[in-house]
N, C-alpha and C positions, 0 to 999 in steps of 0.2 A: 378262509372258510371251507369245509369240508362238504361234497356232496355223499350221505351213504346212499351206495350203492350194492350195498346189504341187504339192506329192506327189501322187499318183493313187493311194494305197493304200487299203487299208483304214479309215475313219477309224471304224469298226465295232467293231473288236476290241479288243481290252483288250492292251497288247504282254506285258502280267507274262504275262496269261494264255496266250498265244500262246507265251510262252518255257515258260513250266510244263509245255504240254503236248508239246515238241520235246527238253524234259529225262525227262519221264517216258516220251517214244517211244524215247530212244535210252540209256536208263542201264544198258543190256547191252553196250551194242556193245565194241568192240575197235577201235580209231581206233590200232592198229598194224596192224591187214588192211584190206581191203575188201568195201565189199559186193556188191550184181549188178553185171557188167559193163554190162549195159546196161539195168536197171532194169525185170526183167521184172512183178514183182511190182507194182510200183507202174502200170505198165499196164495190166495185168488188173483192176487195183484203179477207177483209172481207166474205162475198158471198162464196167466194172460198174454204177460208177457215174452215167453221163452216157449208155450206154444205144448202143454201138457194138462193132462188133466185135474181139477186143481183135488178131485180127493187121494188124488197119488202127492201130492205134496205134505209135508210137515214143517215149520219154521221151529229154528232154535239159536240161544246163543254163542252161531258160528258157527263153521261146521267142522270144530275144533270137536264142539259137547254134542253134535249129531252127532260126529262117528264112535265117539264115547258112549254115548245112549245108544248107539246101534249094536256095540261090543256087546255089553254087558246086557242086552234084550236077547240076540240073538244068537250067543254063544253056545254050540252044544259038543264041543269036544276038540276044537283045532281051530289055530288063527294063523293063514299063510300070508306073509308081506311080505309084496313083491319088493324087491328094497336097491338101490336106496330111493325111499318112502321117507314121507312125515314122521319125524319119531314117536308119536300118538302110538300108533298099532300098539310096538314096540314096550313102551312102555304104560297103557290098560294092561296087556297081556302079563307081562310082569309084574306089576302091580296084585293082579288077581291069580297068580297063581297059573295061570291058562297052558297048556301047550301048543307053544309057539312054534312055528320056523317060519325063518326068513329063505326067504329065494331073488336072491341076486342077478340079476335081469341085465344087461350090457345094452344088446343091440335091439331094433325094433324085433327083429326076426327070432328073439328066441326068447319072445313071452312064453307059444303054447307049448314046447318043448321040454320047457323048462317046468311049466306047469300040470305036464303029465302025469305025475303019478298022486295028484289031488283030485284033479276033477272028476271022480268015480265015488268020491267018498262025501256022501250027502251034509255030512256035519265039519265039514270043510268052510271057515269062510274066508273066500281070499281078497285081499285088499290091494288096489293099487293104485298110481294118482297118473294122468291125464291129461292135459301136457306132466313129465314127470317133473320134479325135483330134486337134483339140480337139473339133469341131462337138457330137458327143454322141446325134446321131441313128443308130440301127442301119436300114442298108438294108432294104427288103420283102425274105422270102424270096425271093416271085416273082419279084422284077427277077434276083437273085441266082441263081434257077435257070433264067432265060431267058438270062441270061449265061455257065451252066455249056452251054449247049445249044447256044452259037451259037459258043463260043469253041475255036478248034481247038487252041489250046496248056494249060498250066496255070494254074490260077485257084488263087494262097495267098491264104485269108481270113486278116486275123491276127483271132481274137479273145478277147483278153486280157481282153478288161471286159463280156464279155457275160454272166459268171452276175449281175450285175444290171440284163440285158435279159429282154423275154418270151419270147422264143426266141433260138435258138443253127442255124447251119447244118450242126450236129455231123447233125440229122434228114436231111441232103441225101448225106451224104460217102456209104451206101451205094448211091447211085441215079446218082452221078455221076462216072465214076471220072477225070475231071482236077480234081478239085474238093483241094486239104487243106486243112484249118482247123487254125488254132493257139491254143492255151491256152496261158494259166499257173496256178500255184498263188503269183503273186506280187503280187495285185490281191485280190482277194473271199476269198483263202485266208491271208493275211496272211504271206508266207513270202520276200516281195523278199529277205530276206538269203542266201537258201539257195541261188537261184539254181537251181530245179526249172521245167517244164514241159512237154506232151509236143504229141504232132499224131498227127493222123486224117484217114487217108487211105487211099484202093485201093492207090496208086502203089505202098505198103509190104508187099502181101503182093505184088508182079510181081516173078518171081525175075530178070524183066531190068533192073530198075531199081536201080542203085545208089547210097544212100546212103549219102554218107560221114560220117558219126557218129563222133567220136573212143570208144572206150573206155572206162569207169568216169570220163565226164566228168561223172559225178551221183555226191557224196558220200553216203557213208551216213546220214551225217544227214542229208540232204536228201530222199532213199529212205524212211528207216522215220520224218518227221513229217510227209512227204506221207502213208505208211498208214493212221498212224491219224488226221489229221483226217478220208482217203475213209471209213476205218470209221465214224468218231464225227464227225457233220456238221453235230452242232445245234447248236455256237456262230455257225460260218460261215455255216449258211439265217437264225440270228435275226439276221444281223450283214448281213446283203441282203435280210433284211425292213425293216432301219430305215431301214438307205443306201434306199433305195426310196421308202421314207411318207414321211423327211427328203424328200428329193430332191423330192417332191412339195409338200410345205409351203413348202421353200424359192422354189422356180416359182410355187405359188398368190401367196406377199409381193411376190416380186418383180416380179409381171405387174400389180399398183398404181405400177407407178414408169411416168409417162408416158417416151416418148422410149428406152425400152431395147426391142431386142429379144433374147427368150429361145432361143436353139433349143430345140425340141424335145429331148430327151433320154432316151437308157438304161443309159447310164453310172454312174459314183456322179460324175460332177461335172456342168457346168455353161457352160453357152458365150454369151455375152452382148456384145453387139451395141452401144456408145455413144461418140456422141462426147465423152466426157467420160469416157474410159476410162484416160487415165494420171493422174485425180485420182482415180478412185473408188478405183487402184489404191497411189497414196499413201496416201489418207485408211483404208485399210483395213488397212493398214498398219501408219498412227498408233493405229488402235485394237486394235492385237493380232492381224491377222491377213492372213498372206503369202499372194497371189496374184500371177500371172502375166498377161502383156499377150500376147495373142493373136500381137501379132507380133514378141515376144521366143522364139518356140519356133520352132526352126529345120528353114527350108523353110516359113513359112505365108506364103503370095502377099504380095506386097506391096503390089498392089492394091487388096483384100479389105476391108472399114471397119474401124475400132481397136476393139477391144474387150477381155475379160476370161474369160478361164477360171478360173473357183472348182469345188473339190471340196467336195462335198456332206461339213457339218460336222455334227454329234452335237446333238440335238432341240435341248440348251441355251444351242447358239450362233446361230442361227439368227435370230430378230429381229434381233439384233446387226448380221451382216454386213447383212440386209434393211433397218434403219436408216441406215446407214452409206451404202448405193444409193441411197436415197430422200434422205438431204440433200445429197449432192453433186450430182444431179439439179435437187432443189429451189434448189437455193446457184445454181447454173446460170443455172435459170431469174431469179433474180430480180436478178444481174447483166445478164443480156440485159434485162430489162423496163427497168433503171436505165440504161439503155445502145442507144433504142431508134438 
């Protein structure tokens, strides 16, 4: 059996238990009728759980729909995409024929200098993810605050992996009116197939801001399941703790392998750079782990070093992953030694 470590969902939730949660939450549902048009109950529950004002929260069919809708609602002439990023921003911009600028950022400290040309342009929507996909690190919130203080336009911060991170820009929303934070129930909360997420921003409380979200876009099944998990988050919280602990264990094991760059990660995956990345992916697949080359990800800068993204597996799988990576590097070293 092959374990899919390309999927960046929560590997620490039992799919059967999650399904049972959904069935329990929706056992009284009338599927011939609708639930709330705008998901107000989920918005209220998410606001309470994450400690943000309820009037700042909007619920949609996943972060994908929310980012798409926000871009279409707020576009004024330029989209600036901090790449690598989820490809949706680039895709929507191309479909609409908008002015679009990709700004590659590799190291955390490059963010503000890279965006400098766009900060004084009120028509520029700045889009970035944190923790980053696939690099994994979270931007320092002090840098995000500086960005928000200087940017004249809207800043969309995609935080779909932030449940696994030590901090969140949600605590900045009440302070900065140009910030929109996107969150999802697809990753840590294990509801990818139900398509539900939420966005948080002061702009949603403004009468002059038109957010063109489609009514009835969130199914009743998704709403009721999200409400159940927000009311009883213990299993999700426990899975997040396990994911973080396993991430630390995986990184500690891989740190012993010479020749790897292991990016610091605040997500539920890690990013490795290695000249032997292609062989690594092949060998991992041979022993039962499907992983992904960084350059197979849409929009990943071709000039950057080759590497692999690996979703953090459960505890029992970590040693096998580390051993395989170590074997690939050891074999490459042996070949190099025999061919001076």
